[in-house]
N, C-alpha and C positions, 0 to 999 in steps of 0.2 A: 504494500500500500504506500509506503514511504517513497519507493521508487516512482510510482505513478504520480504522486503529488509533486515530486521534484521535476519529473519530466514535463508535467503540465506547467509549472512555474517557468521552466526554461523556455517552453514554447511561447508562453505569453510575453516573455521578455524579448522575443525576436522583433526585428524591425517590421515584419509583416503585421504584427499585432499593434504596432504604434500608428500605422496608417489607418485613418477612419475609412469605413466602407461607404461608398457612395452608391445608392440605389439608382440605377439607370432605368429608363422606361423599357429598354429592350429586355432586361432581366425581369422587371415587374410583369410585363406583358406575357412572358412565357410561364411565369410561376404563379401568378395570382389571378383567379377568376374575377372578372370585373365587368363593368358596364362603361362604355364611352359616353361621357356627358357632352352634349352639344355646346354647353357653356359652363364655366366655373361659377360656384356660388359667389354672390357679390363680395363678401368679405375675403374671398380667396382669389378673386379675379385680378388680372393685371396683364399688361402687354407681354406677349411672348410666353404665355402659359397655357396649359391644357390640363383637364381634370379627368379622373377616373373614379368610379364609385364601387365600393365593395360593401358587403355586409358580413359581420362576424361578431359573435358574442353579444347579440342583441344591440348592435350598434351599426349605424351608417357611417362609413368612413370615406372621406374624399381625399385622394392623393393628388397633389399638384406637382406637375413636372414643367421644367423649362423647355422651350423649343430650341435652345442653344446647345451646341456641342453634342455631347452624349445624352442629352435630355435627362439631366439629373433630377431627382426628387427635391423639391424646394420647400414643400409644406405638406402638412397632414392635419386634418381636423375630423373629429368624430362627434356624432350626435346620437342620443338614445333612439332606438328604433321605435319607441313608443310614439314618437312624433308622427308616425304614419297612421296611427289609429284614427284620426279625424278624416283622413282621406278614404278610409275603407267604409265609412258610414253611408 
């Protein structure tokens, strides 16, 4: 067990672990079931952005990506799925 912990700490100390992971739209599109939104919610909208909607754990999640470069994730906002209850009446 001690060897495993030592190996884990050594791995975490590598330069690879020091670099933050940037979620690109290409990775997101292949890995996450989602709906393409025709427009971003007002509080997330901006020039050069596009949004995707997911549902998970009773929440509505909007992922915001930049249109620039590798199309990195630039924002994320979640709302309780209960907000849809009024739409179902």
